C-alpha positions as CSV (number, residue, x, y, z in Angstrom):
1,M,-39.5,11.9,127.5
2,E,-41.6,14.9,126.3
3,H,-45.4,15.1,126.2
4,E,-48.1,17.7,125.3
5,I,-50.9,17.8,127.8
6,T,-53.8,20.0,129.0
7,L,-53.7,21.1,132.6
8,T,-57.1,21.0,134.4
9,T,-56.7,21.9,138.1
10,L,-54.4,23.4,140.7
11,T,-53.5,20.9,143.5
12,Y,-52.2,21.4,147.0
13,G,-48.5,21.8,146.8
14,G,-48.5,24.4,144.0
15,D,-48.7,22.1,141.0
16,A,-51.2,22.0,138.2
17,M,-52.6,18.6,137.2
18,G,-53.2,17.1,133.8
19,R,-53.4,13.6,132.4
20,L,-51.1,11.6,130.2
21,K,-52.5,9.5,127.3
22,D,-52.5,6.4,129.5
23,G,-54.8,8.2,132.0
24,R,-52.2,8.8,134.7
25,A,-52.3,12.1,136.6
26,V,-49.2,14.3,136.0
27,F,-48.3,17.2,138.3
28,V,-46.6,20.2,136.8
29,P,-45.1,23.1,138.8
30,F,-45.8,26.7,137.5
31,G,-48.6,25.6,135.1
32,L,-52.1,27.0,135.3
33,P,-55.5,25.3,134.7
34,G,-56.7,25.4,131.1
35,E,-53.2,25.6,129.6
36,R,-51.8,23.4,126.9
37,V,-48.2,22.7,127.8
38,R,-45.2,20.8,126.7
39,I,-43.6,18.9,129.6
40,R,-40.7,16.5,130.3
41,L,-41.4,13.7,132.8
42,M,-39.1,13.9,135.8
43,E,-40.5,11.1,137.9
44,E,-42.8,8.2,137.0
45,K,-44.9,6.1,139.4
46,R,-47.5,3.5,138.6
47,N,-50.5,5.8,139.2
48,F,-49.0,9.3,138.6
49,A,-46.0,11.2,137.3
50,R,-44.3,14.6,137.9
51,G,-43.4,16.8,135.0
52,E,-41.2,19.8,134.3
53,L,-42.8,22.7,132.3
54,L,-40.8,23.3,129.1
55,E,-43.2,25.5,127.2
56,V,-46.7,27.0,127.5
57,L,-48.3,26.3,124.1
58,E,-51.7,27.9,124.9
59,A,-51.7,30.2,128.0
60,S,-54.5,30.6,130.5
61,P,-56.3,33.9,130.1
62,H,-55.4,34.5,133.8
63,R,-51.6,34.2,133.3
64,I,-49.7,37.4,134.2
65,I,-46.0,38.3,134.2
66,P,-44.4,37.3,137.5
67,R,-42.9,40.2,139.6
68,C,-39.7,38.3,140.5
69,K,-36.9,37.3,138.1
70,H,-36.3,34.2,140.2
71,F,-39.9,32.9,139.8
72,G,-39.9,29.4,138.3
73,I,-36.4,28.6,139.5
74,C,-36.6,29.4,143.2
75,G,-39.0,27.2,145.2
76,G,-40.3,30.0,147.5
77,C,-43.3,31.2,145.4
78,H,-45.8,29.2,143.3
79,Y,-48.5,31.6,142.1
80,Q,-46.8,34.8,141.0
81,S,-48.2,34.1,137.5
82,L,-51.8,34.2,138.8
83,P,-53.6,37.5,139.8
84,Y,-54.2,37.7,143.5
85,E,-58.0,37.4,143.3
86,E,-57.5,34.1,141.4
87,Q,-55.0,32.8,144.0
88,L,-57.6,33.3,146.7
89,K,-60.3,31.4,144.7
90,A,-57.9,28.6,143.9
91,K,-56.7,28.1,147.5
92,T,-60.3,28.1,148.7
93,E,-61.2,25.3,146.2
94,I,-58.1,23.3,147.2
95,L,-59.1,23.5,150.9
96,R,-62.7,22.4,150.1
97,D,-61.4,19.6,147.9
98,Q,-59.0,18.3,150.7
99,L,-61.8,18.3,153.3
100,T,-64.1,16.5,150.9
101,R,-61.6,13.9,149.5
102,I,-59.4,13.2,152.5
103,G,-61.8,14.2,155.4
104,R,-64.9,12.6,153.7
105,I,-66.9,15.7,154.8
106,E,-69.7,16.4,152.4
107,N,-70.2,20.1,151.5
108,P,-67.6,21.3,154.1
109,P,-68.7,24.8,155.4
110,V,-65.7,26.6,153.8
111,Q,-66.1,30.4,153.9
112,K,-64.6,32.9,151.5
113,M,-60.9,33.3,152.0
114,I,-59.8,36.4,154.0
115,A,-57.3,38.3,151.8
116,S,-54.0,39.6,153.0
117,P,-54.0,43.5,153.0
118,N,-50.6,43.2,151.4
119,P,-50.1,40.5,148.8
120,W,-46.4,41.5,148.7
121,N,-43.8,42.5,151.4
122,Y,-45.8,40.9,154.2
123,R,-43.4,38.6,155.9
124,N,-42.0,39.7,159.3
125,H,-39.6,36.7,159.2
126,V,-37.5,35.2,156.4
127,Q,-35.1,32.3,156.4
128,F,-32.2,31.9,153.9
129,H,-29.9,29.1,153.3
130,L,-26.3,29.7,152.2
131,T,-24.7,28.5,149.0
132,Q,-21.2,26.9,149.2
133,E,-19.8,30.3,148.2
134,G,-21.6,32.0,151.2
135,R,-24.4,33.7,149.2
136,L,-27.9,33.9,150.5
137,G,-30.5,31.8,148.7
138,Y,-33.6,29.6,148.8
139,V,-34.1,25.9,148.1
140,G,-34.7,25.6,144.3
141,A,-38.0,24.6,142.8
142,G,-38.3,20.8,142.6
143,T,-35.0,20.2,144.5
144,S,-34.3,18.9,147.9
145,L,-32.0,20.8,150.3
146,A,-29.1,18.5,149.5
147,Q,-29.5,19.2,145.7
148,G,-29.6,22.9,145.4
149,I,-29.7,26.4,147.0
150,I,-30.6,29.1,144.4
151,P,-28.7,32.3,145.2
152,I,-31.1,35.2,145.0
153,T,-30.7,39.0,144.5
154,E,-34.3,40.0,145.1
155,C,-37.4,38.8,147.0
156,H,-40.8,40.4,147.2
157,L,-42.2,38.7,150.2
158,P,-40.3,40.1,153.3
159,E,-41.3,43.4,154.9
160,E,-39.4,46.4,153.6
161,S,-37.1,46.7,156.7
162,I,-35.9,43.2,156.0
163,N,-35.5,43.8,152.3
164,S,-33.4,46.9,152.8
165,L,-30.8,44.9,154.8
166,W,-30.3,41.3,153.6
167,P,-28.8,42.1,150.2
168,Q,-25.9,43.8,152.1
169,F,-24.9,40.5,153.8
170,D,-21.7,38.9,152.8
171,F,-20.6,35.6,154.3
172,E,-17.3,33.8,153.9
173,P,-17.5,30.3,152.3
174,G,-17.4,27.4,154.8
175,T,-18.6,29.3,157.8
176,G,-20.7,26.3,159.0
177,I,-23.8,28.5,159.2
178,E,-26.8,26.4,158.1
179,R,-29.5,29.0,158.1
180,V,-29.7,32.8,158.3
181,S,-33.0,34.3,159.5
182,L,-34.1,37.9,159.8
183,R,-37.1,38.9,161.9
184,A,-38.7,42.3,162.0
185,G,-40.3,43.8,165.1
186,K,-42.2,47.0,165.7
187,E,-40.6,50.3,164.6
188,D,-38.4,48.3,162.1
189,E,-36.4,46.6,164.9
190,L,-34.4,43.8,163.3
191,L,-33.0,40.5,164.7
192,L,-30.5,38.5,162.7
193,V,-30.5,34.8,163.7
194,L,-27.7,32.5,162.7
195,E,-28.3,28.8,163.0
196,S,-25.5,26.1,163.1
197,D,-24.4,22.9,164.7
198,S,-21.2,24.4,165.9
199,P,-21.0,26.0,169.4
200,E,-18.4,28.5,168.0
201,S,-20.2,31.8,167.2
202,P,-19.2,33.1,163.8
203,E,-17.2,36.3,163.6
204,L,-19.2,39.1,162.1
205,E,-18.9,42.8,161.3
206,I,-22.2,44.0,162.7
207,E,-24.1,46.9,161.3
208,A,-25.2,49.3,164.1
209,G,-28.8,49.0,165.3
210,I,-29.6,45.4,164.6
211,S,-29.6,42.5,167.1
212,V,-27.7,39.3,166.3
213,A,-28.2,35.9,167.9
214,H,-26.6,32.5,167.3
215,V,-28.9,29.5,167.8
216,I,-27.5,26.1,168.4
217,E,-30.4,23.6,168.8
218,E,-32.5,25.4,171.4
219,N,-29.7,27.4,172.9
220,T,-29.3,31.1,172.0
221,V,-26.1,33.1,172.3
222,V,-26.5,36.8,171.9
223,I,-23.8,38.4,169.8
224,A,-25.2,41.9,169.7
225,G,-28.3,43.7,171.0
226,N,-31.3,41.5,172.2
227,D,-32.2,37.9,171.8
228,H,-35.8,38.8,170.8
229,V,-38.0,41.3,168.9
230,V,-41.2,42.8,170.0
231,I,-44.2,42.3,167.7
232,S,-47.3,44.4,168.2
233,V,-50.7,42.7,167.4
234,L,-53.9,44.8,168.0
235,D,-51.9,47.2,170.2
236,R,-50.7,44.3,172.4
237,E,-46.9,43.7,172.5
238,F,-45.4,40.2,172.3
239,R,-41.8,39.3,173.0
240,V,-40.7,36.8,170.4
241,S,-37.3,35.2,171.0
242,A,-34.9,34.0,168.3
243,A,-35.9,30.3,168.6
244,S,-39.6,30.9,169.0
245,F,-42.4,30.5,166.4
246,F,-44.7,33.4,165.5
247,Q,-47.1,34.0,162.6
248,V,-45.1,35.5,159.7
249,N,-47.8,37.8,158.5
250,T,-48.6,40.3,161.4
251,A,-51.6,41.9,159.7
252,M,-53.2,38.5,159.1
253,A,-52.4,37.4,162.7
254,E,-54.6,40.3,163.8
255,K,-57.4,39.1,161.5
256,M,-57.1,35.6,163.0
257,V,-57.3,36.9,166.6
258,N,-60.3,39.1,165.7
259,H,-62.0,36.1,164.1
260,L,-61.5,34.0,167.3
261,I,-62.7,36.8,169.6
262,T,-65.8,37.3,167.5
263,N,-66.7,33.6,166.9
264,L,-65.7,31.9,170.1
265,P,-68.6,32.5,172.6
266,V,-66.4,32.4,175.6
267,T,-67.9,33.3,179.0
268,Q,-66.3,34.4,182.3
269,A,-67.0,30.8,183.6
270,A,-65.1,29.2,180.7
271,T,-62.0,27.0,180.9
272,L,-59.8,27.2,177.8
273,L,-57.0,24.8,176.8
274,D,-54.5,26.3,174.3
275,V,-52.5,23.5,172.8
276,Y,-49.3,24.4,170.9
277,C,-49.8,27.8,172.4
278,G,-46.4,29.3,171.3
279,V,-45.6,32.7,172.7
280,G,-49.3,33.2,173.8
281,L,-50.8,35.0,170.8
282,F,-54.3,33.5,171.3
283,S,-54.2,33.0,175.1
284,A,-53.3,36.7,175.6
285,F,-56.5,37.9,174.0
286,L,-58.8,35.2,175.5
287,A,-57.4,35.2,179.1
288,P,-59.4,38.4,180.1
289,K,-62.6,36.7,178.9
290,C,-62.2,33.3,180.6
291,E,-62.0,31.9,184.2
292,R,-59.0,29.7,183.4
293,V,-56.6,29.4,180.5
294,I,-54.2,26.4,180.3
295,G,-51.3,26.5,177.7
296,I,-49.3,23.5,176.4
297,E,-46.1,24.1,174.5
298,S,-42.9,22.0,173.9
299,S,-40.5,24.7,172.9
300,P,-38.5,26.0,176.0
301,S,-37.9,29.4,174.2
302,A,-41.6,29.9,173.4
303,C,-42.6,28.9,177.0
304,E,-40.3,31.6,178.4
305,D,-41.9,34.1,176.0
306,F,-45.4,32.9,176.9
307,A,-44.7,33.4,180.7
308,F,-43.3,36.9,179.9
309,N,-46.2,37.9,177.6
310,L,-49.0,36.7,179.9
311,D,-47.3,37.7,183.2
312,E,-50.2,40.1,184.1
313,F,-52.8,37.3,184.3
314,N,-53.4,35.2,187.5
315,N,-55.8,32.8,185.7
316,V,-53.2,31.3,183.2
317,E,-51.2,28.1,183.6
318,L,-48.5,26.7,181.4
319,Y,-47.3,23.1,180.9
320,E,-44.0,22.7,179.1
321,G,-43.9,19.4,177.2
322,L,-45.2,17.6,174.1
323,A,-49.0,17.8,173.7
324,E,-49.2,14.0,173.3
325,D,-47.5,13.6,176.8
326,V,-49.3,16.4,178.6
327,L,-52.9,15.9,177.4
328,P,-53.4,12.4,178.8
329,S,-52.3,13.7,182.3
330,L,-55.0,16.4,182.2
331,V,-57.8,13.9,181.7
332,G,-59.9,13.9,184.9
333,Q,-58.1,17.0,186.1
334,I,-60.2,19.6,184.3
335,A,-64.0,19.6,185.0
336,N,-66.3,21.1,182.4
337,L,-63.7,22.0,179.8
338,S,-65.3,24.6,177.5
339,Y,-62.9,25.1,174.6
340,V,-59.7,23.6,173.1
341,I,-57.6,25.6,170.6
342,V,-55.0,23.6,168.7
343,D,-52.4,25.2,166.4
344,P,-50.2,22.3,165.4
345,P,-47.2,22.2,163.0
346,R,-47.8,21.0,159.4
347,A,-47.8,17.4,160.5
348,G,-51.1,18.0,162.3
349,L,-52.3,16.2,165.5
350,E,-50.8,13.0,166.7
351,K,-53.4,10.3,167.4
352,R,-52.7,10.5,171.1
353,V,-53.5,14.3,171.0
354,V,-56.8,13.6,169.3
355,D,-57.6,10.8,171.8
356,G,-56.7,13.1,174.7
357,I,-59.0,15.9,173.4
358,L,-61.9,13.5,172.8
359,K,-61.5,12.2,176.4
360,L,-61.5,15.8,177.8
361,N,-64.7,16.3,175.9
362,P,-64.7,20.1,175.4
363,K,-67.9,21.9,174.1
364,A,-66.0,23.2,171.1
365,I,-62.6,22.7,169.4
366,V,-60.9,25.4,167.4
367,Y,-58.3,24.0,164.9
368,V,-55.8,26.5,163.5
369,S,-54.2,24.7,160.5
370,C,-51.4,25.5,158.1
371,D,-51.9,22.3,156.1
372,P,-55.3,21.4,154.6
373,S,-54.3,17.7,154.1
374,T,-53.5,17.1,157.8
375,L,-56.5,19.2,158.8
376,A,-58.7,17.0,156.7
377,R,-57.4,13.8,158.2
378,D,-57.8,15.2,161.8
379,A,-61.2,16.6,161.0
380,A,-62.4,13.1,160.0
381,R,-61.1,11.8,163.4
382,L,-62.9,14.6,165.3
383,V,-66.1,14.0,163.4
384,N,-65.9,10.3,164.1
385,G,-65.4,11.2,167.8
386,G,-68.7,13.0,168.0
387,Y,-68.0,16.6,166.8
388,R,-69.6,18.5,163.9
389,L,-67.6,20.8,161.7
390,K,-69.5,24.1,161.9
391,D,-67.2,26.5,160.1
392,V,-63.9,26.7,158.2
393,T,-62.5,30.1,157.4
394,P,-59.3,30.3,155.3
395,F,-56.8,33.2,155.8
396,D,-54.2,34.0,153.2
397,L,-51.1,34.4,155.4
398,F,-48.9,33.4,152.5
399,P,-49.8,35.2,149.2
400,Q,-47.9,34.0,146.1
401,T,-47.4,30.6,147.7
402,Y,-49.5,27.4,147.9
403,H,-49.7,27.5,151.7
404,I,-53.2,27.7,153.2
405,E,-53.9,28.8,156.8
406,S,-57.4,28.2,158.2
407,I,-59.4,28.3,161.4
408,S,-62.0,25.5,161.8
409,L,-64.7,25.3,164.5
410,F,-65.9,21.9,165.7
411,E,-68.9,21.7,168.1
412,R,-69.8,18.7,170.3
């Protein structure tokens, strides 16, 4: 069924919202606030609906021509039709709205968003799925993984070294490979990562000069070269293995580290707990300033990288395990905990993690978030537990997309 509506606001998730005649909210991908549009309803619930954009009848004065020919079909980008400055404003407002509405925090102290120096070609890591014919693609807009992979011939988000290579890849149909990743390190070093359920490593003709690894669950088999890349952040080198997480925007990772160093008043007597510490990005820069740093990480691959990257420090400990299992065991073990940094996945903090942090009673908590809705939920729990939200600084790690990274500081 088709409707004509006016869109009013951008919402978290990349959609623009308008209202149907019956008052229900309707969410429309690729629309912009202020636009009069013709839509087809794709999903209807009692309180809201989802629509497909058929035609823009009256365009927003901000609307621009997208750079990529796949925009609107591919699900990777959401804001290519919006100038970069407007993207930053929209994301800042969405973050503020989530903290107010979900977190029940009045006038949250959200700062101006830190812009990415490169709104294009910024990703040091990109993941492709394969179509049934073996072509590289992304999940289509509005589809689930089961429904559709859109084969692509261009992408304007990866770093140039990645973009110069991936279009040359050619996979046989039915290889059993589920995902194909490319990661760029310093000096354009490249690592190709093939992920599958099968222990049989696929046969490949390898281009000289790139590393290739096959990842089955957490196990990595090296097919060529190394099982890792080296990424340089503020002149410090980090080994990042095939199965380990690292921030995808290196220039913005530097800005986040600088923000922490500047705004966290650590002293030489401080004890710092780094939860979901990954390969040690934050710990490496804060270890020289603290008496004791304790990392918690569940990924075996990231733990190995952390141990390698922080090998020079004698004041660093690492617990391998789930945060919700390790934290309760530390209660009563750490006297005068100064700071906790958490950098959880999109799902945010489990209740046991929040409870464990509150029992440890640090002076301050730094929350690095990649999802404003789970940040808002967890912020409410921390505020109810006796902390005040002092500052929220958003960082645009993901230009052209709806994703919002932020660093929040809570004080006891």
